[in-house]
N, C-alpha and C positions, 0 to 999 in steps of 0.2 A: 396775152401779148408780152407781159413782163417776163414770163417763163421762157418765151422765145429768145429774149436777150440773154437769159442766164443759162440756156441749155448747155453750152460748151463749158460752163464752169462746174457742171455736175459730173462727178466721176464715179463710175461703177467700180465694184470690187475687181472685176476683170481688168479694167484699165489700171487700177492701182497695183495689181499683181504684175502687170506689164512694166509699170514705172519701177517697181521693186527690182525686177530682173535687169532693167536698163541700168539702174544705179549700181547693182552688184557687178555688172560688166565694167562699169567705169572705175569701181574700186580696184578691181584686178588690174586694170590698165594703169591706174595711178601708182600701184605698188611695184610694177615692173620697171626695171632699169631702162629697157629699150622703149617701152610704151609710155613712160611717164611724161616725156617732153610734149607729147600730143594730147595727153589726158586733160580734161577740163577739171575733174575732181583730183586735186594735186596730192592728196594722201600724204601730208607732210609729217615726217618723223619728228616727234617732240623731244626725244631723248629722256622722257620720263619713263623709267623702266620698272617702277615699283609703286604700288599703292600703299597708303599708310597701313602699318600693322599694329598701331596702338602703342608702340614703344617709343615714339617720337617725344622729345621734350626740349624745352628751352624757349627763349624769347626771339621772335622773328619780326622783321619789318616787311611790309609789302606796299607797292605803289600800283595803281590801277588806272591805265589810260585806255579809253575806248568808247566812252559814252559822252553824255553832255556835261558830266562833271568828272574832275580828276579826284582820285581818292587816295589817302595815305592811311595805312593800318599798322597797328601793333598787335601781334598775336602771341599770346602766352600759351604754350602747349604743355600740359601736365601729364606725367606718367605716374599718377598717384594711386594706381590700382583702379581708378574710376574712369580714366581716359577722358580728360576734359580739356577744353580750350576756351580762352577768353579773347574777345576781339574788341579793340577800341579804334575808332575811325574818325577821320576828319575829311570833310568834303570841300573841294575848291572848284570854282567855276572854270570852264575852259573857254576863254573868250575867242571870238572869231579871229582876231588878229593872231592868236596862237595856233588855232587849228588850220588857218589858211596862210600862215607866215612862212618863216624858214626854219630849218632844223635846229640851228644854234639857239634860236629864241625858244623853241618848244622844249628842248632839254634843259635849258637854263630855268625855265618856268617850273619844270618837274623838280629839279634840284632845290629850287627856292621853296616850293611848297613842302618838300620833304624836310628841309632844314627847319622850317617853321614848325612842322609837326613834332620833330624831335625835341625842339626847344620847349614846346608846350608840354610834352610828356616827360621832360627832364631826362632825355636819353642821349644827350650830346657826348657824355663821358664814356658811353659804352660802344664797343665795336660789335655791331649786330649783323647777322646774315640777312640779306634782302632778296625777295622775289619780285620780279617785275612782270606784272600782267600787262601784256601789250596785245590788244584784241584786233590785230590785223594780220593778214597772211605773211608769214615769215618762213624762210628756208633756214633750218637749223642744222649745224654740223656737230654741235654739242649742246648741253643743257644751258650753258651760260653764253650762248652766241646765237644771233638770229639776223639774217639779212632780209630787210623788208622787200616783199615782192610787189605790193601795190597797196595804196591807201583805199579804204572803203569808208562807209558811214559819214559822208560829207567832210572827211579830213582831206586836205590837199596841201600838205606841208612840203615846201621845196627843199631839194638837196638831201633827202633822207632815203628815197627809194634806192635799192641795190647797195645799201650800206648796212653795217652791223649796228643795230640800235643799242646794244649793250655797251659797246665801246663809246658811243656818243653819250650815253647816260653816265658812264664812269668818268669821262672827261669833265662833264658838267658838275658831277659830285665832288671831284677833286678841286675844281675851281671854288666851290662853296665850302671846301674843307669838311664835308660831311663824312663822318667816321662809319662807313658801311661797307659791306663786302657783298657785291652782287653775285649770287650763287646760281640763280635760275631765271630764265626767260620763259614766261608762261602765256599761252593763249587763254582767254577767259573761259573757253569751253573746257579746256584741260583743268583749269582752276575749279570749275564747277564739279567735275568728276572727282577731283581730289578732296574737295570739301565733303562731298557726300560719302566718299570712300572712307573718310575718317570715322563716320558714324555707322556705315554699313559696309562690312567687308565684301559683300557681293556686288558692290557698285563698280562696274567696269565700262560704263558708257556715260559720256557727258553730252548734254543737249542744251543749246541756247535758242530760245524763240522769243525774240524781243525786237529791238531796233534792227538788229541783224539776226542772222540765223546760222548755226553751224552745229556739227556733231564731232565727237572724238570717241575713241574706244581703244581697248587694249588688244593689239594685234600680235600674233606669233612672229617672233623675229625671223623665223625661217622663210616667211612670206614677204619680208621687206627687202627687196633687192637694193634699195637705195642706201642701206646701212650695212656695214661689215658685221659678220657674226650671225649665228643662227640659234643662239641660246636665249631662252627666256622670252619676255614680251616687251613691247614698247607701245606707248600711247601714240596713236596716229590721229593727227588733226586733219580731218577729211577736207576742210574748206569746201563744203558741199554747196555753198551759195553759187558757185560757178557752174554747177551741173546744168547742162543744156546750152552752154555758151557755144557749143559746136553744132547746134541745131537739133540735138537729140530730143528736145521737148517741143519742137515747132508745131507738131500736130495737136498739142494740148494748149498752146498759147492762143489767146483770143486777140481780136483787134484792139481791145483795151490794154492788154499786156504790152502789145507792140507800141501803142501810143505812149504809154507810161514810160517804157524803156527809152524811146526817142527823146523824151523830155527830161531824162535823168542826167546826172553829172557824168555817168560812165556808160553811154549807150553800147548795147551789145555784150555787156559784161554783167556777171552776177544775176543771170536770168532766173535761176531757181529762187534765189533770195528775194527777187522782185515779185515772185508769185506767192511768197509765204510770210515775209517779215513785216512787222508792224510799221516800219518806216514807209512802206509802200501801199499797205492795204487801204488806208484812208483815201489815198490818191486814186486807187483803182475804183473805189466806190464813187468818188466824185466824177470820174470819167463816164462811168455807166449812167449815173443820174443825169449828167449833162446831155448825153445822147438821147436818153429816154424823154427828157424834157423838150429837147429840140424837136422830137417827133410827136410831141403833144400827148405823151403818155403820163406825164406828171405835171403838177403845178400849173395846170391849164396852159401848158406850153410857154410859161413865162420864165426866161432864163435870167436868174439874178447874178449880181456881180460875184457873190460867193461861189456860185457854180463855175464861174469863169476863172476864178483865182486859184492858181496851183497851190496845193498844200493847205487849202482852207479847211478841208475836211480831214481831221486827224484820226488816228486809231482810237484815241480816248472817246471820240464821238461815236465811232462804230461800236465800241464796247458798251457804251451807255445805251445806245439804241437797241442792243440785244438783251437788255434786262427785261425778259418777258414777264416776270412777276409784276413789274410795274406797268404792265399794259402798254399803251401807246404814248403815255404822258411824257416820258423821256424823249422819245422820237420827236413828238410835236414841239417840245420846248427847244430842242437842239436846232431843228429846222427853222423854227421861228427866229432864233438868234442869228441864223445865217440869212435872214431876210427872205426866207422861203415861207410862204403862207399855205401850209398843207391842209388838204381835206383829210378825213379819216382814211379814205382809200389810198391817198398818197403816203400816209404814215405806214399803213400795212405794206405797201409796195416797197418803200425804202427799207423797212425792217427786214423784208424778205431778201432784198439785195445784200444787205449787210450780212445776213445769215449765210447766204450762198457763198459770198466772197471769203468769209472767215472759215466756213466749213471746208471749202476747197483747200485753203491753207493748211488746216489740220490734216486733211486727207493726204496731201502731197508730203507733208512732214512725216506722217505715219508710214507711208510707203518707203521712204528713204531709211527711216529708223528701223523698219521691219527688215530691210536688206542687211543692215548692220547686225541686227540680232541673229538673223539666220546664219550669217558668216561666223559669228561667235560660236553658235551652237555647232556648226559644221567643223570649225577648228578643234572643238573639244570632243568631237565624235560622240555627241550625246543625242539620244532620241528625244529627250525632254530636258530643258535647261531652266534653271532658276537664276535670275539676274536682276540687278537694280540699275535704273537709269537716273543719274543725277541731273536735275533740270533747273534752269534759271531763265529769266527774261520776262520783260513786262507783259508781253502778249499772253504768255502762259499764266502769269500770276494775276493779272487784272481783268482779263476777259472773262465774263461770267460763264461761258459755255466751253471755252477752248480746251481746257484740260480734260474734261469729261469726254469730249469728242475724240481727242487724240488717243486717250487710253483705249476707248472702245474699238477704234479702227485698228490700232496696233494689235490688240488681242485677237481681232478677227483675222488679220493677215498672217499672224504667226501663232496659231493656237498651241504650238509645241513649246512656247516660251512662257514661263510664269514670270511676268514682269512687274516689278514694283517701281513706281515713279516716286522719287524722293526729291522734294523741293529743297533747293540749296539756299541757305541763309547766308547772304553776303558772299556768294560763291567765289567770284573771281579774286577778291582780295584775300580772303582767308585761304582760298585754294592755292594762291601763289606762295603764301607762307607755308602751306602744307607741302607743296612741291619742294620748297627750300628745306623744310624740316626733314623730309624723306631723303633729300640729297645729302644733307648734313649727317643723318643717321647712316646712310649707305657708305659715305666717305669714311666715317669712323669704323664702321663694320669692315670695310675693305682693308683698312690699316691693320685691324686685329687679325683678320683671316690671313693676310699676307705674312704677318709676323708668325702666325701659327705654322704656316706651310713652308716658310723660308728654309728651315733646316733640311727639307726634302729636295731642294733645288741644288743639284750638284754642278759645280763649275767644271770646266775642262781640266783645270789644275787638280781638283778633287779626284776626278776619274783617272788621271795619269798616275796620281799617288796610289790609288787602289790597284791599278795595273802593276805598278812597280813592286808594291808590297806582296801582291799575289805571286809575282815572279820569284821574289826572295823566298816565300813560303814553299813554293814548288821545289826549290833547290834544297831547302832544309829537309824536306820529306824524302828526297832521293839519297841523301848522304847518310852513311852508316852511323856516324857519331852524333848527328842531330835528329835522326828519324824518331827516336823514342820520345823526344820532347816537342816534335813538330805538331802543329795543329792540322795542317794539310798532310794526311798520312801517306799519300802516294803509294797505294797498295799494289804490289805486283799481282797480276791476274793469271800469269802463266799461259795466257793466250799469246802465242808467238807467231801466228800467221793469219793472213786474211784469206777469204775464199778465193780459189783460182778457177772455179767452174767445173772441176772434176768431181766435186762432192756428190754422193748419191746414197739412197737408202731410206729406210723408215726410222724415225726418231720420235721419242717422247720428249715433251718439254713441260716443265712446271714453271709457273710464274707467280711468285709471292712478293708483294710490294705495297699492297694497300688493303682496303677493306674487302676486296674481292680476290679470289684465288682462281687461277685458270690451269686447266690441264689440256695439252694439245698433242695431237698426232700430226707430225710433219713429214710429208713425202717429198724427197728431193730427187729430181731427175737431172742427169748431166748431159753433156753433148750439145749438138746443135739446137735441139729443142728443150734446152734446160728449163726447169720450172720448179716452183715450190708450191705444193698444195697443203692446206692446213685444215684440220678439223679440231674444234675446241669446245669446251664446256666451262661455264663460269659457276663458281660456288662462292657463297657468302661466308665471311669469317665473322662470327658474332663477337661483340665487344668482350664478353666473358672469356672467350677463347684467346683473343688478342692479348688480354691482360691476366690470363690464368697461368697455368704452369707450362713449361716447355714440352713436357710429355703429352699434355692435352692438345697442345697446338699441333705437334707432329702426328699424333694419332688422328686428328681431324683431317690433316693433309692426306694421310694414307687412305682414310675412308673416302675422300673425294677422288683419289686416283683409282681406287677399286670400282667406284661407281662409273667412272669414265671408261675403264677397260671393259667393263661389262656392257656399257652402252655401245661401245665400238665393236664388241665381239672379239676382243684380242687378249682375253685374260691370261691365256697360257703363253703368249709370246714374250721372250726375254729381249726387250729392245734397249738400245743405248739411250740414256736419258741425260738431258741437260737441265740443270736446276737454276732458273733465274731467281736470285735471292737479292732483293734490292735494298740491302742494308750493309753497312760497312763491315767488311770481312778481311781478316789477314790470311793470305793464302800461302801454303808451303808448296803446293802443287796445284794443277788445274782441277783436281777433284778433292781438294781439302780446303775448307773455308772456316776459319775461326771467327765467330761473331765478336766484333769490337764493341758494339753498343747498339741498342735498338733506337730507331727514329720513327717518325710518322705515326705516333700514337700507339705503337706496339710496346708491351711491357711484360711479355711472358717470362716467368722466372726460370732460373737454372739454365739459361741459354748463353749469356754473355761469357766469353772465354771458352766456349765449347765449339767443336767442329760440327757444323750444321749438316754436313753430308753423313757423318756418323750417326747423328740424331735421326736423320731420315732413314738410314739403313736399319737402325734398331727398331724404329716404328714399323717398318716393312716386315722385319723378323717377328715382332710381337703379333702382327696380324696373321702371318704364316699362310698367306693365300697365293702370293705371286712373288717373283723375284725380278729385279731390274738392274741393268748395268749402268750405274751412275758414273758418267764419264767426266762431267764438268759442272762446276758451280760457277754461276755467271752473274755479274751485276747487270741491272737493266740498261745502264749506260753503255756497257760493253756490247750487249745485245743489239742496241740501237746502231752502234758503229758497224757491227758485223753485217746487219741487215742492209745498210746503205752501201757497205763495201762490196756486197754481192753484186750490186748494180753499178757501182762506180769505184774502180780501183784506186782513185785519188782520195777516197774517204779514209782518213786516218784519225779522225776525232769524233767522239760521240758526246752529245749534249742532251741532258734531260732538263726541261723547264716545265715542270708540272706541279704535282702535289709537293714533290721534293725538288732539289736542284743539285746536279752533279755533272762532272765531265770526266771522260777518259780519253787517252790518246796513245798512239804508238811511240814509245820512247826507245832511243838507242840503248842496247844492253850495257854499253860501256859507261853510260851515265847512271845506271841503277846499281848503287853500291850495296844495296841490301840483298842482291841476288848474285849467285856465282855466274861467271861467264861474261864475255865481252862481245860475242858475235851476235849479229842480227838485232831484232827488235822484240820488245814485249809491250803488251798493252798495260798501261798504268791507270788504275782507278784512283783518281785524285782524292775522292771524298772531300771536295772543296767546301761542302756545306759548313765544315768546322772552321773555315778561314775566319779569323777575327776572334776566336775563342781566347787568344792570348792578349786581347785588348788592342791589337794593332790598328783596328778601324774604329776605335771608340770615338774618335773626333767627328765621325759622320753618323754615329748612332744617335737617334733622337730619344726623347723621354718616352715616346710611344713605343719604340722598339724595345726599350728596357721593360716597359709594362707588359708587353706581349711575351717577352722572354721569361720574366718572373712568373707569369701565369701559366707557362707551358709545362709539359710533362718532364722536360729536361733543362731546367734553368741553367744558364751559363754556357750551354753547348749549342752547336750548330747555328752560331750567330749570323753568319753570312746567309745561310739557307733561310733563316727567319726574316731576312730583309728582301729575299729574292724569289721565294717559292710560293706557289698557290695556296699551300696549307695555312700560310700566315698573313697574306696581304689583306684579306677581308677583316681579320682581327685588328690589324694596324688601323685600317679605315674606321672600324668601330670605336677604337680608342680616341681617334681624332674627333669623330662626331660627338662623342660624349663630352670631350673638352670644349668644343665649339658651342654645344648646347648649354653647358655650365656657364660659358661666357655670355649667354643670351643671344648668340649669333645664329642659332638654328632652332627649328621646331618651337619657337616662342619661349625658349628656355626650359621646355618641359622634357625631362628624360623619361621616355616611355619604359614600361616594364620589359618590352622586347629588346630595347637597346641595351639594357643591363645584362642580357644573356650572352655569355661568352660563346663565340662560334656562330651566332645568328647571322652575321654578315658574311656569307660564303663568297669565295673568290668568283664563282660564276656570276654573282650579282655585279661585280666590277666589270666583267666582260659585257654583260647586258647593258649596264648603265652607260658605259663608254662607247657603245655602238653608235657610229655616225648616223645610222639610219633611224635611230630611235628619237622620237620627239620627246620633249620634256613631260608631256602628258603621260607617256608610257613609263618614263622614269618615276613619275609620281605614283603610278600604279604599282611598280615594283616595290617602292618604299612603303606603300599602303599594305602590300602583302606581308611586309615585315612589321606591320603595326605602327609605322611611322607616318603620321598625318602631316604631309609636307605641303608648303605653298610652292608656287612656281620658283620663287627666289631660293627656297631651301633646296629644291631639286638641282638648281644650277650649282650651288655650293657643294652638294654631295658629289655631283659629277666632277667638279674641280678637284675635290679631295681624292676621289678614286684615280683621277688622272695623274696627280703628282706621285701617288704611292706606286702605281704600276709603272710609270715612266722611270722612277728611280730604280725599281727592281730590274727593268730591262737594261738600264745604263750600267748598273753594278755587274749584272751578268755579262754584259758586253765588255766591261773593263777586265773581268777575269778571263774571258775567252781571248781577248787581245794578248794577254800575257802568254797563253798557251800557243797561239799561232806564231807569235814572235819567237818563242822558244823553238818551235818546229823549224822556223826559217833559219835560225842560227845553227841548229843541229845539222841542217843540210848544207850550210855554208853558202847559201845563195843570196843574191841581192834582192830578188823578187820571188815570192813564193805563191804558187797556185795550189790551193788545198780545198777539200770538201769536208764540211761538218755535217754528220748525220744527226738529225734532231727529232726528239719526240717529247711529248708532254702537253697536257691540256692548255697550259698557260700560253705556250708558243702557238699551238694550233687554233685556239678558240678566242683568245683576247684580240680585239680589233687593232691594237697598236703595238703590242709587245714585240712581235717579230721585227717590225720595221725599225723601232728604236734600237733594238739589239744589233741589227745589221749596221745601222748608221754609226753606232758607238764603236763597233769593231773596226769599221772603215776609218774612223777618225783617229783611233788609238793605235792601229797597226796599218799605216798607210802603204807599207811595202808588201802587204799580203793581199792577194786577190782571193777572197773567201767565198765559196759557194755553199749555200745552205740547202740540204736535201732532207725533205720530210721522210721520216722512217715510217714504213707501213708495218705495224706490229713488230717493233724492234725486240721487245722482251721475249715474245714467244718464238718467232721465226729466228731471232738472233741466237737464242739458246740452242736451237736445233742446229744451226749453221756452225756454231762454235764446237758442238759435239761432233758434227761431221768433219770439221777441219782437224779437230784433235784426233779423231779416228784415222784420218788420212795421214797426218804427221806421225802417228804411232806406228802405222803400217810401214811407212817409209823408213822409220827408225829401226823397226825389226828387220827389214830387208837389208 
């Protein structure tokens, strides 16, 4: 008969898994902006974004309001290599006139107690940071602000609901002249997690099971619609006590739960809390015993005053009666004290009731906690997860069986989580100080990071200055008397025409500009069905060839050509050839190119100052297997412009934003003093990578740019390219990361061996890390591949560093391009210019933000120019063939 009463309090694993699923659905609802208003589980953002990392230090104060006593704490946090903290506390009663009075009285009382505590500890002369543990549901918009949603736990203070409790506390502290700085408002659950997180880095869940009950955990920012931003994590205070307030648990609530709820201070609210917290379990036991007695199942049917008196049976009685080791003696003693005179059968039955009630509490708590753990595991995309739950509360601490039951059920419901339960010592007080200490650390960290990255943030004024200086350098390069000393060489290419659609024939193209070398056969058809067909083969250029002798390099190139001709079956054909040679060359005609200087890691000897076309011809002669008609030597930038010009006649600028950085454009012959003739146009290869080699942009170069330059193959040269091109951006990032690590702001101050390796941080990693689709977990994986063991916070900082470096590169590139398009506009003498820029390069194509920032910068700095950006499809190969075809066409016209 006793079991008949208790049948609905027994919950099978299937029921618990169902509760778990319901709670998960409520969590999702609470996190969504549109669904949160109707969610019972409010999932309140706490603005606690980081767990302790062991580097916190200093003196902190904390005050703790939420239980039967008010507490003031002083916490000393030491970073002495041992990571320790000392806590000193003083307890003050919270009289009923304070907990049921008005707001001004409550906060005056808190300020009064804190002033007394500071006097006792001789702290009046110090200005200390303070954390405020306020164990009631609050809506926070920042860490040091919280609007009270509703009182719980028998508190009913007037005039506080819907107001910011931190402002009220600050006013009271000012009145008492207390010298403190309120830095953080903390829920006791969050405090518990933070205290345990200081001792165990795996702790990312906080749980309170005492007078009240609640849980918090670290949620991914990308899932929290209620807060701006999607980087990192934030602690969510679930306020799970209200789970079921919408009827979601009605099928599990018994008649006793309903009766208890009706007699409470807040009927219809906090229904989950009323089923599991110690404030209500004693009352639940009383209601069950009362009904059983009335029906003659207990105490011979005699109903004592104690059974009729609300609150007479407390949780301490329930806990004591469940001490099985002491047999029935405790149960008999307690019942006798309550003027109930039990038989042995009565004692067994009452003990059974207590067990079932507290077991149901542990079961329901385990189901909701299992839902949180499953969400954490899913967020991390792990098959198995190791984590720690920081836990506090009288029910968990003092009940003889509760902890064991909870652990067992949680492990049964989530077998894929290895859970450690860590008991918090003075959790909420020390935890508030920990939140404050972390906030203090993060604020200092933020200041240092901002100071480190500030030189990369270019103002509009900076960018205008770069545009104007670039414009001046372009003019120096075009003028005969200044060209020799100009850094931007403005090299004539002798490409004097764009494709007109009549080009046709078969052409060979060579493409040398990086670690790979390509040979292409290009078939161009003219007329209505004009088309370009390409066949190509890629050959590697080993480092020993790149940095060997010039003869070895060109012999290797000719060997690759021979392999290709054989592969295509055209070894005997004498085809016109265009040679894309993506290094600075001074040209005297379209088929003569004297190498000014190697870039991009090439160092072959005996080449600089030599005609690369002659070197190629000599290598072909040495091999003596085939002959080729070398018509044009072409820069890859020019090839890009020509490829896009074939599709769009408005394209008169070519831009490369990849391993290297360069621009070419069609200049009026009358402006090119270094070449004879005033008629028509010629393409100028600016070689703008050397912009700034004369020191004109030193004001915006950072110490990291200087370190990268000094460690490069060509120190002091190509300074603009070293700030804007893919070959160097990763290295700039690496230098910044080393500096931040030395400052103790990254990777716990540990510089790994891999981070010391030059070139380890490739630019492709910047593109991956900055991808909007990439969660921080994946960013951490990329960093782990590089041997960098990062925390979530480290990943955010690395992403920010990558962002400022690549944004500056795009802005500088945009400022240079703005100078070119403005020059084109003035050349044409128009008020408004419409022009197309042909673009190629991995940085422009693959980086998630580079192209957008570049376009925005050009628009800002050249507002009278309407610039279209056209992606080049294989500019360097197809472009070389087109230039060869145009050169052939113009040559034939000249002959006629």
